VEXTOR-259615 format. One record per atom (N, C-alpha, C): residue number from 1; residue in one letter; atom name; x, y negated, z. Coordinates in Angstrom, 1 decimal, padded with zeros to 4 digits. Layout:
REM VEXTOR-259615
R  num  residu  atome  c1  c2  c3
R  NUM  a  CA  X  Y  Z
...
REM end
This chain:
REM VEXTOR-259615
R  num  residu  atome  c1  c2  c3
R  1  x  N  000.8  001.2  000.0
R  1  x  CA  000.0  000.0  000.0
R  1  x  C  000.9  -001.2  000.0
R  2  x  N  000.6  -002.1  -000.9
R  2  x  CA  001.5  -003.3  -001.1
R  2  x  C  000.9  -004.4  -000.2
R  3  x  N  001.8  -005.1  000.5
R  3  x  CA  001.3  -006.2  001.4
R  3  x  C  001.1  -007.5  000.6
R  4  x  N  000.5  -008.5  001.2
R  4  x  CA  000.3  -009.8  000.6
R  4  x  C  001.6  -010.5  000.3
R  5  x  N  002.5  -010.4  001.2
R  5  x  CA  003.8  -011.0  001.0
R  5  x  C  004.6  -010.4  -000.1
R  6  x  N  004.5  -009.0  -000.2
R  6  x  CA  005.2  -008.4  -001.3
R  6  x  C  004.6  -008.8  -002.7
R  7  x  N  003.2  -008.9  -002.7
R  7  x  CA  002.6  -009.4  -003.9
R  7  x  C  003.0  -010.8  -004.3
R  8  x  N  003.1  -011.6  -003.3
R  8  x  CA  003.6  -013.0  -003.6
R  8  x  C  005.0  -013.0  -004.1
R  9  x  N  005.9  -012.3  -003.4
R  9  x  CA  007.3  -012.2  -003.8
R  9  x  C  007.4  -011.7  -005.2
R  10  x  N  006.7  -010.6  -005.5
R  10  x  CA  006.8  -010.0  -006.9
R  10  x  C  006.3  -011.0  -007.9
R  11  x  N  005.3  -011.7  -007.6
R  11  x  CA  004.7  -012.7  -008.5
R  11  x  C  005.7  -013.8  -008.7
R  12  x  N  006.3  -014.3  -007.7
R  12  x  CA  007.3  -015.4  -007.8
R  12  x  C  008.5  -014.9  -008.5
R  13  x  N  009.0  -013.7  -008.3
R  13  x  CA  010.1  -013.1  -009.0
R  13  x  C  009.8  -013.1  -010.5
R  14  x  N  008.7  -012.6  -010.9
R  14  x  CA  008.3  -012.4  -012.3
R  14  x  C  008.2  -013.8  -013.0
R  15  x  N  007.8  -014.8  -012.2
R  15  x  CA  007.8  -016.2  -012.7
R  15  x  C  009.1  -016.9  -012.7
R  16  x  N  010.1  -016.3  -012.1
R  16  x  CA  011.4  -016.9  -012.0
R  16  x  C  011.4  -018.1  -011.0
R  17  x  N  010.5  -018.0  -010.1
R  17  x  CA  010.4  -019.1  -009.0
R  17  x  C  011.4  -018.8  -007.9
R  18  x  N  012.3  -019.8  -007.7
R  18  x  CA  013.3  -019.7  -006.7
R  18  x  C  012.8  -019.5  -005.3
R  19  x  N  011.6  -019.8  -005.0
R  19  x  CA  011.0  -019.5  -003.7
R  19  x  C  011.0  -018.1  -003.3
R  20  x  N  011.1  -017.2  -004.4
R  20  x  CA  011.1  -015.8  -004.1
R  20  x  C  012.3  -015.4  -003.4
R  21  x  N  013.5  -016.0  -003.7
R  21  x  CA  014.7  -015.6  -003.0
R  21  x  C  014.6  -016.0  -001.5
R  22  x  N  014.1  -017.1  -001.2
R  22  x  CA  014.0  -017.5  000.2
R  22  x  C  013.0  -016.5  000.9
R  23  x  N  012.0  -016.2  000.3
R  23  x  CA  011.0  -015.2  000.9
R  23  x  C  011.7  -013.8  001.1
R  24  x  N  012.4  -013.4  000.1
R  24  x  CA  013.1  -012.1  000.1
R  24  x  C  014.1  -012.2  001.3
R  25  x  N  014.9  -013.2  001.3
R  25  x  CA  015.9  -013.3  002.4
R  25  x  C  015.2  -013.3  003.8
R  26  x  N  014.2  -014.1  003.9
R  26  x  CA  013.5  -014.2  005.2
R  26  x  C  012.9  -012.8  005.6
R  27  x  N  012.4  -012.1  004.7
R  27  x  CA  011.7  -010.8  005.0
R  27  x  C  012.5  -009.6  004.9
R  28  x  N  013.6  -009.6  004.1
R  28  x  CA  014.3  -008.3  003.9
R  28  x  C  015.8  -008.4  004.2
R  29  x  N  016.4  -009.6  004.4
R  29  x  CA  017.8  -009.7  004.6
R  29  x  C  018.4  -008.8  005.7
R  30  x  N  017.7  -008.8  006.9
R  30  x  CA  018.2  -008.0  008.0
R  30  x  C  018.2  -006.5  007.7
R  31  x  N  017.1  -006.0  007.0
R  31  x  CA  017.0  -004.6  006.7
R  31  x  C  018.1  -004.3  005.7
R  32  x  N  018.3  -005.1  004.7
R  32  x  CA  019.3  -004.8  003.6
R  32  x  C  020.7  -004.9  004.2
R  33  x  N  020.9  -005.8  005.1
R  33  x  CA  022.2  -005.9  005.8
R  33  x  C  022.5  -004.6  006.6
R  34  x  N  021.5  -004.1  007.2
R  34  x  CA  021.6  -002.8  007.9
R  34  x  C  022.0  -001.7  006.9
R  35  x  N  021.4  -001.7  005.8
R  35  x  CA  021.7  -000.6  004.8
R  35  x  C  023.2  -000.8  004.4
R  36  x  N  023.6  -002.0  004.1
R  36  x  CA  025.0  -002.2  003.7
R  36  x  C  025.9  -001.9  004.8
R  37  x  N  025.6  -002.2  006.0
R  37  x  CA  026.5  -001.9  007.2
R  37  x  C  026.7  -000.4  007.4
R  38  x  N  025.8  000.4  006.9
R  38  x  CA  025.9  001.9  007.0
R  38  x  C  027.0  002.4  006.1
R  39  x  N  027.3  001.6  005.0
R  39  x  CA  028.3  001.9  004.1
R  39  x  C  029.6  001.2  004.3
R  40  x  N  029.5  -000.1  004.7
R  40  x  CA  030.7  -001.0  004.9
R  40  x  C  030.7  -001.4  006.4
R  41  x  N  031.8  -001.1  007.1
R  41  x  CA  031.8  -001.5  008.5
R  41  x  C  032.3  -003.0  008.7
R  42  x  N  033.1  -003.5  007.8
R  42  x  CA  033.6  -004.9  008.0
R  42  x  C  032.4  -005.9  007.8
R  43  x  N  032.2  -006.7  008.8
R  43  x  CA  031.1  -007.7  008.8
R  43  x  C  031.2  -008.7  007.6
R  44  x  N  032.4  -009.2  007.4
R  44  x  CA  032.6  -010.2  006.3
R  44  x  C  032.3  -009.6  004.9
R  45  x  N  032.8  -008.4  004.7
R  45  x  CA  032.6  -007.7  003.4
R  45  x  C  031.1  -007.4  003.3
R  46  x  N  030.5  -007.0  004.4
R  46  x  CA  029.1  -006.6  004.3
R  46  x  C  028.2  -007.9  004.0
R  47  x  N  028.6  -009.0  004.5
R  47  x  CA  027.9  -010.3  004.2
R  47  x  C  028.1  -010.6  002.7
R  48  x  N  029.3  -010.4  002.2
R  48  x  CA  029.6  -010.7  000.8
R  48  x  C  028.7  -009.8  -000.1
R  49  x  N  028.6  -008.5  000.3
R  49  x  CA  027.8  -007.6  -000.5
R  49  x  C  026.3  -008.0  -000.4
R  50  x  N  025.9  -008.4  000.7
R  50  x  CA  024.5  -008.9  000.9
R  50  x  C  024.2  -010.0  -000.1
R  51  x  N  025.2  -011.0  -000.1
R  51  x  CA  025.0  -012.1  -001.0
R  51  x  C  025.0  -011.6  -002.5
R  52  x  N  026.0  -010.7  -002.8
R  52  x  CA  026.0  -010.2  -004.2
R  52  x  C  024.7  -009.4  -004.5
R  53  x  N  024.1  -008.8  -003.5
R  53  x  CA  022.9  -008.0  -003.8
R  53  x  C  021.8  -009.0  -004.1
R  54  x  N  021.7  -010.1  -003.4
R  54  x  CA  020.6  -011.1  -003.7
R  54  x  C  020.8  -011.7  -005.1
R  55  x  N  022.1  -011.9  -005.5
R  55  x  CA  022.3  -012.4  -006.8
R  55  x  C  021.8  -011.4  -007.9
R  56  x  N  022.1  -010.1  -007.6
R  56  x  CA  021.7  -009.1  -008.6
R  56  x  C  020.1  -009.0  -008.6
R  57  x  N  019.5  -009.1  -007.4
R  57  x  CA  018.1  -009.1  -007.3
R  57  x  C  017.5  -010.2  -008.2
R  58  x  N  018.1  -011.4  -008.0
R  58  x  CA  017.6  -012.5  -008.8
R  58  x  C  017.8  -012.3  -010.3
R  59  x  N  019.0  -011.8  -010.7
R  59  x  CA  019.3  -011.5  -012.1
R  59  x  C  018.4  -010.5  -012.7
R  60  x  N  018.0  -009.5  -012.0
R  60  x  CA  017.2  -008.4  -012.5
R  60  x  C  015.8  -008.4  -012.1
R  61  x  N  015.3  -009.5  -011.6
R  61  x  CA  014.0  -009.7  -011.0
R  61  x  C  012.9  -009.3  -012.1
R  62  x  N  013.1  -009.7  -013.3
R  62  x  CA  012.1  -009.5  -014.3
R  62  x  C  012.0  -008.0  -014.7
R  63  x  N  013.0  -007.3  -014.3
R  63  x  CA  013.0  -005.8  -014.6
R  63  x  C  012.3  -005.0  -013.6
R  64  x  N  011.9  -005.6  -012.4
R  64  x  CA  011.3  -004.8  -011.4
R  64  x  C  009.9  -004.4  -011.9
R  65  x  N  009.6  -003.1  -011.6
R  65  x  CA  008.3  -002.5  -012.1
R  65  x  C  007.7  -001.9  -010.8
R  66  x  N  006.6  -002.5  -010.3
R  66  x  CA  005.9  -002.1  -009.1
R  66  x  C  005.4  -000.7  -009.3
R  67  x  N  005.1  -000.2  -010.5
R  67  x  CA  004.6  001.1  -010.8
R  67  x  C  005.6  002.2  -010.6
R  68  x  N  006.9  001.8  -010.6
R  68  x  CA  008.0  002.8  -010.5
R  68  x  C  008.5  002.9  -009.1
R  69  x  N  008.5  001.8  -008.3
R  69  x  CA  009.0  001.8  -006.9
R  69  x  C  008.4  000.7  -006.1
R  70  x  N  008.3  000.9  -004.8
R  70  x  CA  007.9  -000.2  -003.9
R  70  x  C  009.0  -001.2  -004.0
R  71  x  N  008.7  -002.5  -003.6
R  71  x  CA  009.7  -003.6  -003.6
R  71  x  C  010.9  -003.2  -002.7
R  72  x  N  010.6  -002.8  -001.5
R  72  x  CA  011.7  -002.5  -000.6
R  72  x  C  012.6  -001.4  -001.2
R  73  x  N  012.0  -000.4  -001.8
R  73  x  CA  012.8  000.7  -002.4
R  73  x  C  013.8  000.1  -003.4
R  74  x  N  013.2  -000.7  -004.3
R  74  x  CA  014.0  -001.4  -005.3
R  74  x  C  015.2  -002.2  -004.7
R  75  x  N  014.8  -003.0  -003.7
R  75  x  CA  015.8  -003.8  -003.0
R  75  x  C  016.9  -003.0  -002.3
R  76  x  N  016.4  -001.9  -001.7
R  76  x  CA  017.3  -001.0  -001.0
R  76  x  C  018.3  -000.4  -002.0
R  77  x  N  017.9  000.0  -003.1
R  77  x  CA  018.8  000.6  -004.1
R  77  x  C  019.8  -000.4  -004.6
R  78  x  N  019.4  -001.6  -004.8
R  78  x  CA  020.4  -002.6  -005.3
R  78  x  C  021.4  -002.8  -004.2
R  79  x  N  021.0  -003.0  -002.9
R  79  x  CA  021.9  -003.3  -001.8
R  79  x  C  022.8  -002.1  -001.6
R  80  x  N  022.3  -000.9  -001.6
R  80  x  CA  023.1  000.3  -001.3
R  80  x  C  024.1  000.5  -002.5
R  81  x  N  023.6  000.4  -003.7
R  81  x  CA  024.6  000.6  -004.8
R  81  x  C  025.6  -000.5  -004.8
R  82  x  N  025.3  -001.7  -004.5
R  82  x  CA  026.3  -002.8  -004.4
R  82  x  C  027.3  -002.5  -003.3
R  83  x  N  026.9  -001.9  -002.2
R  83  x  CA  027.8  -001.5  -001.1
R  83  x  C  028.8  -000.4  -001.6
R  84  x  N  028.2  000.6  -002.3
R  84  x  CA  029.0  001.7  -002.8
R  84  x  C  030.0  001.2  -003.8
R  85  x  N  029.5  000.3  -004.7
R  85  x  CA  030.4  -000.3  -005.7
R  85  x  C  031.6  -001.0  -005.1
R  86  x  N  031.3  -001.8  -004.0
R  86  x  CA  032.4  -002.5  -003.3
R  86  x  C  033.4  -001.6  -002.7
R  87  x  N  032.9  -000.5  -002.1
R  87  x  CA  033.8  000.5  -001.5
R  87  x  C  034.7  001.1  -002.6
R  88  x  N  034.1  001.5  -003.7
R  88  x  CA  034.8  002.1  -004.8
R  88  x  C  035.8  001.1  -005.4
R  89  x  N  035.5  -000.2  -005.6
R  89  x  CA  036.4  -001.1  -006.1
R  89  x  C  037.6  -001.4  -005.2
R  90  x  N  037.3  -001.4  -003.9
R  90  x  CA  038.3  -001.5  -002.9
R  90  x  C  039.3  -000.4  -002.9
R  91  x  N  038.7  000.8  -003.0
R  91  x  CA  039.5  002.1  -003.1
R  91  x  C  040.4  002.1  -004.3
R  92  x  N  039.8  001.7  -005.5
R  92  x  CA  040.5  001.6  -006.7
R  92  x  C  041.7  000.6  -006.6
R  93  x  N  041.4  -000.5  -006.0
R  93  x  CA  042.4  -001.6  -005.8
R  93  x  C  043.6  -001.0  -005.0
R  94  x  N  043.2  -000.3  -003.9
R  94  x  CA  044.3  000.2  -003.1
R  94  x  C  045.1  001.3  -003.8
R  95  x  N  044.4  002.1  -004.6
R  95  x  CA  045.1  003.2  -005.4
R  95  x  C  046.0  002.6  -006.4
R  96  x  N  045.7  001.4  -006.9
R  96  x  CA  046.5  000.8  -008.0
R  96  x  C  047.7  000.0  -007.4
R  97  x  N  047.7  -000.4  -006.1
R  97  x  CA  048.8  -001.2  -005.6
R  97  x  C  050.1  -000.4  -005.6
R  98  x  N  051.1  -001.0  -006.0
R  98  x  CA  052.4  -000.4  -006.0
R  98  x  C  053.0  -000.3  -004.6
R  99  x  N  053.5  000.8  -004.3
R  99  x  CA  054.1  001.0  -003.0
R  99  x  C  055.6  001.0  -003.2
R  100  x  N  056.2  -000.2  -002.9
R  100  x  CA  057.6  -000.4  -003.2
R  100  x  C  058.5  000.6  -002.3
R  101  x  N  058.1  000.7  -001.0
R  101  x  CA  058.9  001.6  -000.1
R  101  x  C  059.0  003.0  -000.6
R  102  x  N  058.0  003.5  -001.3
R  102  x  CA  058.1  004.9  -001.7
R  102  x  C  058.4  005.0  -003.2
R  103  x  N  058.7  003.9  -003.8
R  103  x  CA  059.0  004.0  -005.3
R  103  x  C  060.4  004.6  -005.5
R  104  x  N  060.5  005.4  -006.6
R  104  x  CA  061.7  005.9  -007.0
R  104  x  C  062.2  005.3  -008.3
R  105  x  N  061.7  004.2  -008.7
R  105  x  CA  062.0  003.6  -009.9
R  105  x  C  063.5  003.2  -010.0
R  106  x  N  064.0  002.7  -008.8
R  106  x  CA  065.4  002.3  -008.8
R  106  x  C  066.4  003.4  -008.6
R  107  x  N  065.9  004.6  -008.4
R  107  x  CA  066.8  005.7  -008.1
R  107  x  C  067.1  006.6  -009.4
R  108  x  N  066.5  006.2  -010.5
R  108  x  CA  066.7  007.0  -011.7
R  108  x  C  068.1  006.6  -012.3
R  109  x  N  068.9  007.6  -012.6
R  109  x  CA  070.1  007.4  -013.3
R  109  x  C  069.9  007.7  -014.8
R  110  x  N  070.8  007.2  -015.6
R  110  x  CA  070.7  007.4  -017.1
R  110  x  C  070.8  008.9  -017.4
R  111  x  N  071.5  009.7  -016.6
R  111  x  CA  071.6  011.1  -016.9
R  111  x  C  070.3  011.8  -016.7
R  112  x  N  069.4  011.2  -015.9
R  112  x  CA  068.1  011.9  -015.6
R  112  x  C  067.1  011.6  -016.7
R  113  x  N  067.3  010.6  -017.5
R  113  x  CA  066.4  010.2  -018.6
R  113  x  C  066.6  011.2  -019.7
R  114  x  N  065.4  011.6  -020.2
R  114  x  CA  065.5  012.5  -021.4
R  114  x  C  065.5  011.6  -022.6
R  115  x  N  066.7  011.5  -023.3
R  115  x  CA  066.9  010.6  -024.4
R  115  x  C  065.9  010.9  -025.5
R  116  x  N  065.5  012.1  -025.7
R  116  x  CA  064.6  012.4  -026.8
R  116  x  C  063.2  011.8  -026.6
R  117  x  N  062.8  011.5  -025.4
R  117  x  CA  061.5  011.0  -025.1
R  117  x  C  061.5  009.5  -025.4
R  118  x  N  062.7  008.8  -025.3
R  118  x  CA  062.7  007.4  -025.5
R  118  x  C  062.3  006.9  -026.9
R  119  x  N  062.3  007.8  -027.8
R  119  x  CA  062.0  007.3  -029.2
R  119  x  C  060.5  007.7  -029.5
R  120  x  N  059.6  007.5  -028.6
R  120  x  CA  058.2  007.9  -028.7
R  120  x  C  057.6  007.2  -029.9
R  121  x  N  057.9  005.9  -030.1
R  121  x  CA  057.3  005.1  -031.2
R  121  x  C  057.7  005.8  -032.6
R  122  x  N  058.9  006.3  -032.7
R  122  x  CA  059.3  006.9  -033.9
R  122  x  C  058.5  008.2  -034.2
R  123  x  N  058.4  009.0  -033.1
R  123  x  CA  057.6  010.2  -033.3
R  123  x  C  056.1  010.0  -033.4
R  124  x  N  055.6  008.9  -032.9
R  124  x  CA  054.2  008.6  -033.0
R  124  x  C  053.8  008.5  -034.5
R  125  x  N  054.7  008.1  -035.3
R  125  x  CA  054.4  008.0  -036.7
R  125  x  C  054.2  009.3  -037.4
R  126  x  N  054.5  010.4  -036.8
R  126  x  CA  054.4  011.8  -037.4
R  126  x  C  053.0  012.3  -037.2
R  127  x  N  052.3  011.9  -036.2
R  127  x  CA  050.9  012.4  -036.0
R  127  x  C  049.9  011.6  -036.8
R  128  x  N  048.7  012.2  -036.9
R  128  x  CA  047.6  011.6  -037.6
R  128  x  C  047.3  010.1  -037.1
R  129  x  N  047.0  009.2  -038.1
R  129  x  CA  046.9  007.8  -037.8
R  129  x  C  045.8  007.5  -036.7
R  130  x  N  044.7  008.3  -036.7
R  130  x  CA  043.6  008.1  -035.8
R  130  x  C  044.1  008.3  -034.3
R  131  x  N  045.0  009.2  -034.1
R  131  x  CA  045.6  009.5  -032.8
R  131  x  C  046.6  008.4  -032.5
R  132  x  N  047.4  008.0  -033.5
R  132  x  CA  048.4  006.9  -033.3
R  132  x  C  047.7  005.6  -032.8
R  133  x  N  046.6  005.3  -033.4
R  133  x  CA  045.9  004.0  -033.0
R  133  x  C  045.5  004.1  -031.5
R  134  x  N  045.0  005.2  -031.1
R  134  x  CA  044.5  005.3  -029.7
R  134  x  C  045.7  005.3  -028.8
R  135  x  N  046.7  006.1  -029.0
R  135  x  CA  047.9  006.1  -028.1
R  135  x  C  048.6  004.8  -028.1
R  136  x  N  048.7  004.1  -029.2
R  136  x  CA  049.3  002.8  -029.3
R  136  x  C  048.5  001.8  -028.4
R  137  x  N  047.2  001.8  -028.5
R  137  x  CA  046.4  000.9  -027.7
R  137  x  C  046.5  001.2  -026.2
R  138  x  N  046.5  002.5  -025.8
R  138  x  CA  046.5  002.8  -024.4
R  138  x  C  047.9  002.7  -023.8
R  139  x  N  049.0  003.1  -024.5
R  139  x  CA  050.3  003.1  -023.9
R  139  x  C  051.1  001.9  -024.2
R  140  x  N  051.0  001.4  -025.4
R  140  x  CA  051.9  000.3  -025.7
R  140  x  C  051.2  -001.1  -025.6
R  141  x  N  049.9  -001.1  -025.7
R  141  x  CA  049.2  -002.4  -025.5
R  141  x  C  048.6  -002.5  -024.1
R  142  x  N  048.7  -001.4  -023.3
R  142  x  CA  048.2  -001.4  -022.0
R  142  x  C  046.7  -001.5  -021.8
R  143  x  N  045.9  -001.1  -022.7
R  143  x  CA  044.5  -001.1  -022.6
R  143  x  C  044.0  000.1  -021.8
R  144  x  N  042.9  -000.1  -021.1
R  144  x  CA  042.2  001.0  -020.5
R  144  x  C  041.5  001.7  -021.6
R  145  x  N  041.0  002.9  -021.3
R  145  x  CA  040.2  003.7  -022.3
R  145  x  C  038.9  002.9  -022.7
R  146  x  N  038.3  002.3  -021.7
R  146  x  CA  037.1  001.5  -022.0
R  146  x  C  037.4  000.3  -022.9
R  147  x  N  038.5  -000.4  -022.6
R  147  x  CA  038.9  -001.6  -023.4
R  147  x  C  039.3  -001.1  -024.8
R  148  x  N  040.0  000.0  -025.0
R  148  x  CA  040.3  000.5  -026.3
R  148  x  C  039.0  000.8  -027.1
R  149  x  N  038.1  001.4  -026.4
R  149  x  CA  036.8  001.8  -027.0
R  149  x  C  036.1  000.5  -027.6
R  150  x  N  036.1  -000.5  -026.8
R  150  x  CA  035.4  -001.8  -027.2
R  150  x  C  036.2  -002.5  -028.3
R  151  x  N  037.5  -002.5  -028.1
R  151  x  CA  038.4  -003.3  -029.1
R  151  x  C  038.4  -002.6  -030.4
R  152  x  N  038.5  -001.2  -030.4
R  152  x  CA  038.6  -000.5  -031.7
R  152  x  C  037.2  -000.1  -032.2
R  153  x  N  036.2  -000.4  -031.5
R  153  x  CA  034.8  000.0  -031.9
R  153  x  C  034.7  001.5  -032.1
R  154  x  N  035.3  002.3  -031.2
R  154  x  CA  035.2  003.7  -031.2
R  154  x  C  034.6  004.2  -029.9
R  155  x  N  033.6  005.1  -029.9
R  155  x  CA  033.0  005.6  -028.7
R  155  x  C  034.0  006.0  -027.7
R  156  x  N  033.7  005.8  -026.4
R  156  x  CA  034.6  006.2  -025.3
R  156  x  C  035.0  007.7  -025.3
R  157  x  N  034.0  008.5  -025.6
R  157  x  CA  034.3  010.0  -025.7
R  157  x  C  035.3  010.3  -026.8
R  158  x  N  035.2  009.6  -027.9
R  158  x  CA  036.1  009.8  -029.0
R  158  x  C  037.5  009.3  -028.6
R  159  x  N  037.6  008.2  -027.9
R  159  x  CA  038.9  007.7  -027.4
R  159  x  C  039.6  008.8  -026.6
R  160  x  N  038.8  009.4  -025.7
R  160  x  CA  039.3  010.4  -024.8
R  160  x  C  039.8  011.6  -025.5
R  161  x  N  039.0  012.0  -026.5
R  161  x  CA  039.3  013.2  -027.3
R  161  x  C  040.6  013.0  -028.1
R  162  x  N  040.6  011.8  -028.8
R  162  x  CA  041.8  011.5  -029.6
R  162  x  C  043.1  011.4  -028.8
R  163  x  N  042.9  010.8  -027.6
R  163  x  CA  044.1  010.8  -026.7
R  163  x  C  044.6  012.2  -026.3
R  164  x  N  043.7  013.0  -026.0
R  164  x  CA  044.0  014.4  -025.6
R  164  x  C  044.7  015.1  -026.8
R  165  x  N  044.1  015.0  -027.9
R  165  x  CA  044.6  015.7  -029.1
R  165  x  C  046.0  015.1  -029.5
R  166  x  N  046.1  013.8  -029.5
R  166  x  CA  047.3  013.1  -029.8
R  166  x  C  048.4  013.4  -028.9
R  167  x  N  048.2  013.5  -027.6
R  167  x  CA  049.2  013.9  -026.7
R  167  x  C  049.6  015.4  -026.9
R  168  x  N  048.6  016.2  -027.3
R  168  x  CA  049.0  017.6  -027.5
R  168  x  C  049.9  017.7  -028.8
R  169  x  N  049.6  016.9  -029.8
R  169  x  CA  050.4  016.9  -031.0
R  169  x  C  051.9  016.4  -030.7
R  170  x  N  052.0  015.3  -029.8
R  170  x  CA  053.3  014.8  -029.4
R  170  x  C  054.0  015.8  -028.6
R  171  x  N  053.3  016.6  -027.8
R  171  x  CA  054.0  017.6  -027.0
R  171  x  C  054.6  018.7  -027.9
R  172  x  N  054.0  019.0  -029.0
R  172  x  CA  054.5  019.9  -030.0
R  172  x  C  055.9  019.4  -030.5
R  173  x  N  056.0  018.1  -030.7
R  173  x  CA  057.2  017.5  -031.2
R  173  x  C  058.3  017.6  -030.2
R  174  x  N  058.0  017.3  -029.0
R  174  x  CA  059.0  017.2  -027.9
R  174  x  C  059.3  018.6  -027.3
R  175  x  N  058.4  019.5  -027.3
R  175  x  CA  058.5  020.8  -026.8
R  175  x  C  058.1  021.8  -027.7
R  176  x  N  058.8  022.1  -028.8
R  176  x  CA  058.3  023.0  -029.9
R  176  x  C  058.5  024.4  -029.6
R  177  x  N  057.7  024.9  -028.6
R  177  x  CA  057.8  026.3  -028.2
R  177  x  C  056.6  027.1  -028.6
REM end
């Protein structure tokens, strides 16, 4: 059963009326903050995620469909998913940070380098061009697979397949067993 305040909020959201955000905040902020705090323990980060959630709610307000979910369920999903996204992005950021103390970059001697592997660009020319393009974008231009997909107008799955096959072809060159 939908309450009068929910009806008013939904109506205001559909009309793009900014009063909807004030009403949403007044009626749902505490509950949504509780949802976010179950995922994120840090108060400042949880407050940031709450704010981001309200921005998303406003941005996607016209997409809300009362026949698919109650208003609170829709709000809950946005807040919960925003919290999960924040945790994932934080984890990814930590995973990508370079740990200088444990790095062995400066310990490599020239005797340890496989001189055959240093001429990768030369051997890249031996494999099929469609694999060359993908490997060049990913390894020499520093693109992510998603960026290469968008830049080259090639589906992401195809990028992944071509990378796998291209690397397999290069392995045959470097390790012909």
